[in-house]
py3Dmol code that shows the C-alpha trace and the ligand (Angstrom):
import py3Dmol

protein = """\
ATOM      1  CA  MET A   1      27.324 -12.369   1.095  1.00  0.00           C
ATOM      2  CA  SER A   2      28.918 -12.170  -2.308  1.00  0.00           C
ATOM      3  CA  GLY A   3      29.790  -9.492  -4.813  1.00  0.00           C
ATOM      4  CA  THR A   4      32.489  -6.890  -5.083  1.00  0.00           C
ATOM      5  CA  ARG A   5      32.449  -4.126  -2.511  1.00  0.00           C
ATOM      6  CA  THR A   6      33.831  -0.689  -3.129  1.00  0.00           C
ATOM      7  CA  PRO A   7      34.691   1.900  -0.462  1.00  0.00           C
ATOM      8  CA  PRO A   8      31.798   4.144   0.546  1.00  0.00           C
ATOM      9  CA  GLU A   9      31.187   7.241  -1.516  1.00  0.00           C
ATOM     10  CA  VAL A  10      30.827  10.433   0.529  1.00  0.00           C
ATOM     11  CA  ARG A  11      29.001  13.589  -0.490  1.00  0.00           C
ATOM     12  CA  ILE A  12      28.871  16.606   1.794  1.00  0.00           C
ATOM     13  CA  GLY A  13      26.901  19.812   1.368  1.00  0.00           C
ATOM     14  CA  ASP A  14      24.130  21.919   2.772  1.00  0.00           C
ATOM     15  CA  LEU A  15      20.708  20.459   3.446  1.00  0.00           C
ATOM     16  CA  ALA A  16      19.385  21.416   0.005  1.00  0.00           C
ATOM     17  CA  PHE A  17      22.351  19.596  -1.573  1.00  0.00           C
ATOM     18  CA  VAL A  18      21.715  16.493   0.546  1.00  0.00           C
ATOM     19  CA  LEU A  19      18.030  16.440  -0.383  1.00  0.00           C
ATOM     20  CA  GLU A  20      18.735  16.779  -4.093  1.00  0.00           C
ATOM     21  CA  ALA A  21      21.561  14.249  -4.044  1.00  0.00           C
ATOM     22  CA  LEU A  22      19.304  11.758  -2.274  1.00  0.00           C
ATOM     23  CA  ALA A  23      16.415  12.396  -4.652  1.00  0.00           C
ATOM     24  CA  ARG A  24      18.670  11.902  -7.678  1.00  0.00           C
ATOM     25  CA  ASP A  25      20.206   8.737  -6.251  1.00  0.00           C
ATOM     26  CA  VAL A  26      16.877   7.099  -5.409  1.00  0.00           C
ATOM     27  CA  GLU A  27      15.465   8.116  -8.780  1.00  0.00           C
ATOM     28  CA  ALA A  28      18.455   6.750 -10.715  1.00  0.00           C
ATOM     29  CA  GLU A  29      18.469   3.431  -8.842  1.00  0.00           C
ATOM     30  CA  ALA A  30      14.700   3.094  -9.192  1.00  0.00           C
ATOM     31  CA  ARG A  31      14.748   3.823 -12.926  1.00  0.00           C
ATOM     32  CA  ASP A  32      17.532   1.306 -13.417  1.00  0.00           C
ATOM     33  CA  ALA A  33      15.711  -1.435 -11.496  1.00  0.00           C
ATOM     34  CA  LEU A  34      12.382  -0.638 -13.169  1.00  0.00           C
ATOM     35  CA  ALA A  35      13.979  -0.839 -16.617  1.00  0.00           C
ATOM     36  CA  ARG A  36      15.495  -4.221 -15.798  1.00  0.00           C
ATOM     37  CA  ARG A  37      12.777  -5.877 -13.734  1.00  0.00           C
ATOM     38  CA  ALA A  38       9.716  -3.591 -13.641  1.00  0.00           C
ATOM     39  CA  ARG A  39      10.062  -3.541  -9.863  1.00  0.00           C
ATOM     40  CA  PHE A  40      12.060  -1.588  -7.256  1.00  0.00           C
ATOM     41  CA  THR A  41      12.259  -2.639  -3.618  1.00  0.00           C
ATOM     42  CA  ILE A  42      13.256  -0.105  -0.980  1.00  0.00           C
ATOM     43  CA  ALA A  43      13.514  -0.145   2.819  1.00  0.00           C
ATOM     44  CA  ILE A  44      12.982   3.190   4.535  1.00  0.00           C
ATOM     45  CA  PRO A  45      13.761   4.501   8.046  1.00  0.00           C
ATOM     46  CA  GLY A  46      12.152   6.709  10.644  1.00  0.00           C
ATOM     47  CA  GLY A  47      13.891   9.459  12.586  1.00  0.00           C
ATOM     48  CA  SER A  48      15.315  12.626  11.077  1.00  0.00           C
ATOM     49  CA  VAL A  49      15.742  11.154   7.597  1.00  0.00           C
ATOM     50  CA  ALA A  50      12.008  10.545   7.427  1.00  0.00           C
ATOM     51  CA  THR A  51      10.989  13.970   8.687  1.00  0.00           C
ATOM     52  CA  THR A  52      13.591  15.820   6.589  1.00  0.00           C
ATOM     53  CA  CYS A  53      13.730  13.894   3.311  1.00  0.00           C
ATOM     54  CA  PHE A  54      10.463  12.071   2.659  1.00  0.00           C
ATOM     55  CA  ALA A  55       8.491  15.065   1.373  1.00  0.00           C
ATOM     56  CA  ARG A  56      11.157  15.589  -1.311  1.00  0.00           C
ATOM     57  CA  LEU A  57      11.158  11.911  -2.255  1.00  0.00           C
ATOM     58  CA  ALA A  58       7.365  11.967  -2.572  1.00  0.00           C
ATOM     59  CA  ARG A  59       7.766  14.419  -5.467  1.00  0.00           C
ATOM     60  CA  LEU A  60       9.871  12.031  -7.567  1.00  0.00           C
ATOM     61  CA  GLU A  61       8.202  11.211 -10.847  1.00  0.00           C
ATOM     62  CA  LEU A  62       8.184   7.441 -10.595  1.00  0.00           C
ATOM     63  CA  ASP A  63       5.585   4.781 -11.253  1.00  0.00           C
ATOM     64  CA  TRP A  64       4.654   4.132  -7.619  1.00  0.00           C
ATOM     65  CA  THR A  65       2.654   1.046  -8.576  1.00  0.00           C
ATOM     66  CA  LEU A  66       5.969  -0.733  -9.277  1.00  0.00           C
ATOM     67  CA  ILE A  67       7.791   0.243  -6.087  1.00  0.00           C
ATOM     68  CA  GLU A  68       7.608  -2.001  -3.011  1.00  0.00           C
ATOM     69  CA  PHE A  69       8.150  -0.263   0.334  1.00  0.00           C
ATOM     70  CA  PHE A  70       9.586  -2.020   3.371  1.00  0.00           C
ATOM     71  CA  TRP A  71      10.934  -0.559   6.590  1.00  0.00           C
ATOM     72  CA  THR A  72      14.456  -0.743   7.988  1.00  0.00           C
ATOM     73  CA  ASP A  73      12.967  -0.763  11.474  1.00  0.00           C
ATOM     74  CA  GLU A  74       9.868   0.083  13.446  1.00  0.00           C
ATOM     75  CA  ARG A  75       9.049   1.022  16.987  1.00  0.00           C
ATOM     76  CA  ALA A  76       6.640  -1.204  18.992  1.00  0.00           C
ATOM     77  CA  VAL A  77       3.785   1.274  18.826  1.00  0.00           C
ATOM     78  CA  ALA A  78       0.425   1.430  17.072  1.00  0.00           C
ATOM     79  CA  ALA A  79       0.468   2.371  13.386  1.00  0.00           C
ATOM     80  CA  SER A  80      -1.489   5.502  14.307  1.00  0.00           C
ATOM     81  CA  SER A  81       1.057   6.654  16.904  1.00  0.00           C
ATOM     82  CA  PRO A  82       3.090   9.781  16.125  1.00  0.00           C
ATOM     83  CA  ASP A  83       6.133   7.650  17.060  1.00  0.00           C
ATOM     84  CA  SER A  84       5.363   5.104  14.335  1.00  0.00           C
ATOM     85  CA  ASN A  85       7.878   5.106  11.475  1.00  0.00           C
ATOM     86  CA  TYR A  86       5.032   3.954   9.227  1.00  0.00           C
ATOM     87  CA  ALA A  87       2.854   6.894  10.270  1.00  0.00           C
ATOM     88  CA  ILE A  88       5.592   9.412   9.410  1.00  0.00           C
ATOM     89  CA  ALA A  89       6.226   7.760   6.054  1.00  0.00           C
ATOM     90  CA  HIS A  90       2.530   7.670   5.257  1.00  0.00           C
ATOM     91  CA  ALA A  91       2.053  11.325   6.109  1.00  0.00           C
ATOM     92  CA  LEU A  92       5.077  12.611   4.192  1.00  0.00           C
ATOM     93  CA  TRP A  93       5.677  10.208   1.300  1.00  0.00           C
ATOM     94  CA  LEU A  94       3.309   7.298   0.738  1.00  0.00           C
ATOM     95  CA  GLY A  95       0.107   9.306   1.131  1.00  0.00           C
ATOM     96  CA  PRO A  96       1.181  12.348  -0.930  1.00  0.00           C
ATOM     97  CA  ALA A  97       2.553  10.096  -3.707  1.00  0.00           C
ATOM     98  CA  ASN A  98      -0.583   7.914  -3.691  1.00  0.00           C
ATOM     99  CA  VAL A  99       1.417   4.719  -3.253  1.00  0.00           C
ATOM    100  CA  PRO A 100      -1.000   1.777  -3.599  1.00  0.00           C
ATOM    101  CA  ALA A 101      -1.714  -0.092  -0.349  1.00  0.00           C
ATOM    102  CA  GLY A 102      -0.489  -3.356  -1.919  1.00  0.00           C
ATOM    103  CA  CYS A 103       3.009  -1.874  -2.306  1.00  0.00           C
ATOM    104  CA  ILE A 104       3.284  -0.904   1.368  1.00  0.00           C
ATOM    105  CA  HIS A 105       4.811  -3.590   3.590  1.00  0.00           C
ATOM    106  CA  ARG A 106       4.385  -2.155   7.066  1.00  0.00           C
ATOM    107  CA  MET A 107       6.286  -3.684   9.974  1.00  0.00           C
ATOM    108  CA  PRO A 108       3.643  -4.664  12.560  1.00  0.00           C
ATOM    109  CA  GLY A 109       5.082  -2.744  15.492  1.00  0.00           C
ATOM    110  CA  GLU A 110       1.870  -3.104  17.455  1.00  0.00           C
ATOM    111  CA  ALA A 111       2.153  -6.926  17.596  1.00  0.00           C
ATOM    112  CA  PRO A 112       2.296  -8.206  21.189  1.00  0.00           C
ATOM    113  CA  ASP A 113       4.764 -10.964  20.227  1.00  0.00           C
ATOM    114  CA  LEU A 114       7.594  -9.224  18.386  1.00  0.00           C
ATOM    115  CA  GLY A 115       9.472 -12.469  17.741  1.00  0.00           C
ATOM    116  CA  ARG A 116       6.505 -13.835  15.870  1.00  0.00           C
ATOM    117  CA  ALA A 117       6.016 -10.514  14.056  1.00  0.00           C
ATOM    118  CA  ALA A 118       9.675 -10.624  12.960  1.00  0.00           C
ATOM    119  CA  ARG A 119       9.238 -14.117  11.522  1.00  0.00           C
ATOM    120  CA  SER A 120       6.113 -13.160   9.652  1.00  0.00           C
ATOM    121  CA  TYR A 121       7.714  -9.972   8.279  1.00  0.00           C
ATOM    122  CA  ALA A 122      10.686 -12.051   7.111  1.00  0.00           C
ATOM    123  CA  LEU A 123       8.304 -14.201   5.077  1.00  0.00           C
ATOM    124  CA  GLU A 124       6.673 -11.104   3.589  1.00  0.00           C
ATOM    125  CA  LEU A 125      10.080  -9.679   2.714  1.00  0.00           C
ATOM    126  CA  GLU A 126      11.275 -12.954   1.194  1.00  0.00           C
ATOM    127  CA  GLY A 127       8.079 -13.195  -0.847  1.00  0.00           C
ATOM    128  CA  VAL A 128       9.088 -10.022  -2.692  1.00  0.00           C
ATOM    129  CA  ALA A 129      12.878  -9.769  -2.342  1.00  0.00           C
ATOM    130  CA  GLY A 130      13.838 -13.453  -2.423  1.00  0.00           C
ATOM    131  CA  THR A 131      15.595 -15.824  -0.032  1.00  0.00           C
ATOM    132  CA  PRO A 132      17.841 -14.535   1.368  1.00  0.00           C
ATOM    133  CA  PRO A 133      16.224 -11.148   0.792  1.00  0.00           C
ATOM    134  CA  ARG A 134      18.048  -8.766  -1.497  1.00  0.00           C
ATOM    135  CA  LEU A 135      16.575  -5.283  -1.586  1.00  0.00           C
ATOM    136  CA  ASP A 136      17.356  -2.806  -4.324  1.00  0.00           C
ATOM    137  CA  TYR A 137      17.812   0.083  -1.906  1.00  0.00           C
ATOM    138  CA  ALA A 138      18.235   0.537   1.847  1.00  0.00           C
ATOM    139  CA  LEU A 139      17.845   4.129   3.015  1.00  0.00           C
ATOM    140  CA  LEU A 140      19.061   4.690   6.560  1.00  0.00           C
ATOM    141  CA  GLY A 141      19.757   7.281   9.181  1.00  0.00           C
ATOM    142  CA  ALA A 142      22.436   6.716  11.802  1.00  0.00           C
ATOM    143  CA  GLY A 143      22.459   7.646  15.451  1.00  0.00           C
ATOM    144  CA  PRO A 144      25.259   9.606  17.148  1.00  0.00           C
ATOM    145  CA  ASP A 145      26.194   6.297  18.835  1.00  0.00           C
ATOM    146  CA  GLY A 146      26.621   4.627  15.430  1.00  0.00           C
ATOM    147  CA  HIS A 147      23.408   2.607  15.369  1.00  0.00           C
ATOM    148  CA  VAL A 148      21.605   1.968  12.093  1.00  0.00           C
ATOM    149  CA  ALA A 149      17.998   0.806  11.826  1.00  0.00           C
ATOM    150  CA  SER A 150      17.495  -0.678  15.332  1.00  0.00           C
ATOM    151  CA  LEU A 151      20.909  -2.360  15.419  1.00  0.00           C
ATOM    152  CA  PHE A 152      22.758  -0.824  18.360  1.00  0.00           C
ATOM    153  CA  PRO A 153      26.470  -0.947  19.243  1.00  0.00           C
ATOM    154  CA  GLY A 154      27.465  -4.082  21.137  1.00  0.00           C
ATOM    155  CA  HIS A 155      23.996  -5.638  20.882  1.00  0.00           C
ATOM    156  CA  PRO A 156      23.801  -9.410  20.254  1.00  0.00           C
ATOM    157  CA  ALA A 157      21.398  -8.740  17.360  1.00  0.00           C
ATOM    158  CA  LEU A 158      24.457  -7.747  15.343  1.00  0.00           C
ATOM    159  CA  LEU A 159      25.438 -11.422  15.279  1.00  0.00           C
ATOM    160  CA  ASP A 160      21.987 -12.708  14.345  1.00  0.00           C
ATOM    161  CA  PRO A 161      21.781 -13.970  10.750  1.00  0.00           C
ATOM    162  CA  ARG A 162      17.979 -14.031  10.568  1.00  0.00           C
ATOM    163  CA  PRO A 163      16.543 -11.398   8.185  1.00  0.00           C
ATOM    164  CA  VAL A 164      14.208  -9.631  10.629  1.00  0.00           C
ATOM    165  CA  LEU A 165      14.819  -9.315  14.358  1.00  0.00           C
ATOM    166  CA  ALA A 166      12.836  -8.404  17.452  1.00  0.00           C
ATOM    167  CA  ILE A 167      14.657  -6.023  19.781  1.00  0.00           C
ATOM    168  CA  GLU A 168      13.399  -5.807  23.353  1.00  0.00           C
ATOM    169  CA  ASP A 169      16.056  -3.576  24.911  1.00  0.00           C
ATOM    170  CA  ALA A 170      17.046  -0.765  22.561  1.00  0.00           C
ATOM    171  CA  PRO A 171      18.882   2.085  24.296  1.00  0.00           C
ATOM    172  CA  LYS A 172      16.973   4.589  22.132  1.00  0.00           C
ATOM    173  CA  PRO A 173      13.327   4.811  23.214  1.00  0.00           C
ATOM    174  CA  PRO A 174      11.097   3.003  22.773  1.00  0.00           C
ATOM    175  CA  PRO A 175      13.085  -0.111  23.785  1.00  0.00           C
ATOM    176  CA  ARG A 176      10.932  -2.608  21.866  1.00  0.00           C
ATOM    177  CA  ARG A 177      11.443  -2.593  18.103  1.00  0.00           C
ATOM    178  CA  LEU A 178      11.581  -4.624  14.907  1.00  0.00           C
ATOM    179  CA  THR A 179      14.562  -4.296  12.599  1.00  0.00           C
ATOM    180  CA  LEU A 180      16.090  -5.688   9.442  1.00  0.00           C
ATOM    181  CA  SER A 181      19.328  -7.484  10.254  1.00  0.00           C
ATOM    182  CA  LEU A 182      22.822  -6.431   9.229  1.00  0.00           C
ATOM    183  CA  PRO A 183      23.098  -9.146   6.523  1.00  0.00           C
ATOM    184  CA  VAL A 184      19.868  -7.972   4.879  1.00  0.00           C
ATOM    185  CA  LEU A 185      20.875  -4.315   4.965  1.00  0.00           C
ATOM    186  CA  ALA A 186      24.383  -5.047   3.698  1.00  0.00           C
ATOM    187  CA  SER A 187      23.157  -7.155   0.801  1.00  0.00           C
ATOM    188  CA  ALA A 188      20.984  -4.393  -0.666  1.00  0.00           C
ATOM    189  CA  GLU A 189      22.116  -3.286  -4.115  1.00  0.00           C
ATOM    190  CA  ARG A 190      22.537   0.218  -2.753  1.00  0.00           C
ATOM    191  CA  VAL A 191      22.865   1.431   0.853  1.00  0.00           C
ATOM    192  CA  THR A 192      22.505   5.149   1.505  1.00  0.00           C
ATOM    193  CA  ILE A 193      23.148   6.612   4.939  1.00  0.00           C
ATOM    194  CA  VAL A 194      21.982  10.167   5.544  1.00  0.00           C
ATOM    195  CA  ALA A 195      23.299  12.028   8.592  1.00  0.00           C
ATOM    196  CA  LEU A 196      22.452  15.578   9.543  1.00  0.00           C
ATOM    197  CA  GLY A 197      23.736  17.766  12.358  1.00  0.00           C
ATOM    198  CA  LYS A 198      26.880  18.191  14.386  1.00  0.00           C
ATOM    199  CA  GLU A 199      26.024  15.414  16.847  1.00  0.00           C
ATOM    200  CA  LYS A 200      26.640  12.971  13.951  1.00  0.00           C
ATOM    201  CA  ALA A 201      30.150  14.257  13.155  1.00  0.00           C
ATOM    202  CA  HIS A 202      32.097  11.779  15.308  1.00  0.00           C
ATOM    203  CA  MET A 203      29.998   8.855  14.126  1.00  0.00           C
ATOM    204  CA  ALA A 204      30.506   9.806  10.469  1.00  0.00           C
ATOM    205  CA  ARG A 205      34.245  10.132  10.921  1.00  0.00           C
ATOM    206  CA  GLU A 206      34.523   6.769  12.640  1.00  0.00           C
ATOM    207  CA  ALA A 207      32.302   5.073  10.063  1.00  0.00           C
ATOM    208  CA  LEU A 208      34.381   6.392   7.193  1.00  0.00           C
ATOM    209  CA  GLU A 209      37.864   6.310   8.619  1.00  0.00           C
ATOM    210  CA  GLY A 210      37.907   3.601  11.244  1.00  0.00           C
ATOM    211  CA  MET A 211      38.237   0.548   9.107  1.00  0.00           C
ATOM    212  CA  VAL A 212      38.159  -1.679  12.184  1.00  0.00           C
ATOM    213  CA  SER A 213      35.382   0.181  13.985  1.00  0.00           C
ATOM    214  CA  PRO A 214      32.799  -2.191  15.472  1.00  0.00           C
ATOM    215  CA  LEU A 215      30.016   0.407  15.204  1.00  0.00           C
ATOM    216  CA  PRO A 216      26.997  -0.909  13.280  1.00  0.00           C
ATOM    217  CA  VAL A 217      27.211   2.001  10.836  1.00  0.00           C
ATOM    218  CA  ALA A 218      30.894   1.241  10.203  1.00  0.00           C
ATOM    219  CA  ARG A 219      30.235  -2.459   9.731  1.00  0.00           C
ATOM    220  CA  LEU A 220      27.465  -1.691   7.282  1.00  0.00           C
ATOM    221  CA  ALA A 221      29.724   0.708   5.373  1.00  0.00           C
ATOM    222  CA  ARG A 222      32.367  -2.017   5.116  1.00  0.00           C
ATOM    223  CA  GLU A 223      30.016  -4.848   4.222  1.00  0.00           C
ATOM    224  CA  ALA A 224      27.615  -3.095   1.830  1.00  0.00           C
ATOM    225  CA  ARG A 225      27.935  -3.776  -1.883  1.00  0.00           C
ATOM    226  CA  SER A 226      27.548  -0.107  -2.762  1.00  0.00           C
ATOM    227  CA  CYS A 227      27.369   2.515  -0.033  1.00  0.00           C
ATOM    228  CA  LEU A 228      26.728   6.245  -0.194  1.00  0.00           C
ATOM    229  CA  PHE A 229      27.024   8.652   2.746  1.00  0.00           C
ATOM    230  CA  LEU A 230      25.125  11.911   2.369  1.00  0.00           C
ATOM    231  CA  LEU A 231      26.194  14.335   5.080  1.00  0.00           C
ATOM    232  CA  ASP A 232      25.295  17.910   5.778  1.00  0.00           C
ATOM    233  CA  ARG A 233      28.225  20.197   6.509  1.00  0.00           C
ATOM    234  CA  GLU A 234      27.934  19.712  10.274  1.00  0.00           C
ATOM    235  CA  ALA A 235      27.784  15.916  10.127  1.00  0.00           C
ATOM    236  CA  GLY A 236      30.620  15.954   7.590  1.00  0.00           C
ATOM    237  CA  SER A 237      32.776  18.442   9.489  1.00  0.00           C
ATOM    238  CA  ARG A 238      35.223  15.808  10.774  1.00  0.00           C
ATOM    239  CA  VAL A 239      35.398  13.726   7.606  1.00  0.00           C
ATOM    240  CA  GLU A 240      38.591  14.235   5.621  1.00  0.00           C
ATOM    241  CA  ARG A 241      37.148  14.335   2.133  1.00  0.00           C
ATOM    242  CA  GLY A 242      33.909  15.593   0.650  1.00  0.00           C
ATOM    243  CA  GLY A 243      32.120  15.485  -2.661  1.00  0.00           C
TER     244      GLY A 243
END
"""
ligand_1 = """\
17
6PG
C 14.060 5.165 14.427
C 14.668 5.017 13.076
C 16.134 4.786 13.255
C 16.804 6.072 12.877
C 18.041 6.241 13.673
C 18.641 7.631 13.463
O 13.284 4.340 14.824
O 14.390 6.153 15.073
O 14.092 4.199 12.214
O 16.650 3.757 12.551
O 17.087 6.118 11.519
O 17.734 6.069 15.025
O 17.680 8.558 13.864
P 17.907 10.081 13.664
O 18.182 10.300 12.214
O 16.635 10.747 14.126
O 19.077 10.444 14.521
"""
view = py3Dmol.view(width=600, height=400)
view.addModel(protein, "pdb")
view.setStyle({"model": 0}, {"cartoon": {"style": "trace"}})
view.addModel(ligand_1, "xyz")
view.setStyle({"model": 1}, {"stick": {}})
view.zoomTo()
view.show()
């Protein structure tokens, strides 16, 4: 990876503050990319960030025909499953905003051979975001254990340079998943990590203060070109400084 990295920016507030700060950040980055290249590429997560934030993001006034959606990770379930990250995104953001089908790059979680699905998704990603892929925006949650996307602490996938990885043994159910790799996430123009709730407080502190922490979230914070943490007051309760 190349480019100058700056320390993560941290903003802490109540949930309404987090939602508005996220909406403003995505909107500003999208408008900037659209003005320069008439295209904005974003990878989006599942979990609490999807259920809490996507309805707000769906109300952004953006030209959705110019925005290409990818996923940070997906569970190995059918697209119609309530556990599907795609299904949540479709219900709360892509459907309400009328995002055209051609802009939606769903990870095929239902594929029986996840290794093959990872390779084919890498080609799809590279077709839009280049080789190696460089997204404009990676929006992520983070687990209390410090995982991001489906990159878990101590897992060999953290050492894998390929852009998209199959995970067969995730500690968070379901165990089988697809995920973008750390190099792809870290090379996004902007990485935003949203964490809500007191069970995220230790993780947030370690990510922001433990400069040698091996946690995936800490590594991403160190390696990202431009990284923003948006924390509610509980998740930010152990972090020294707030915005
Ligand atoms: C998933 C998500 C995953 C999520 C983290 C944090 O499959 O669950 O895509 O990457 O962002 O696990 O989840 P929470 O925000 O729900 O804790």
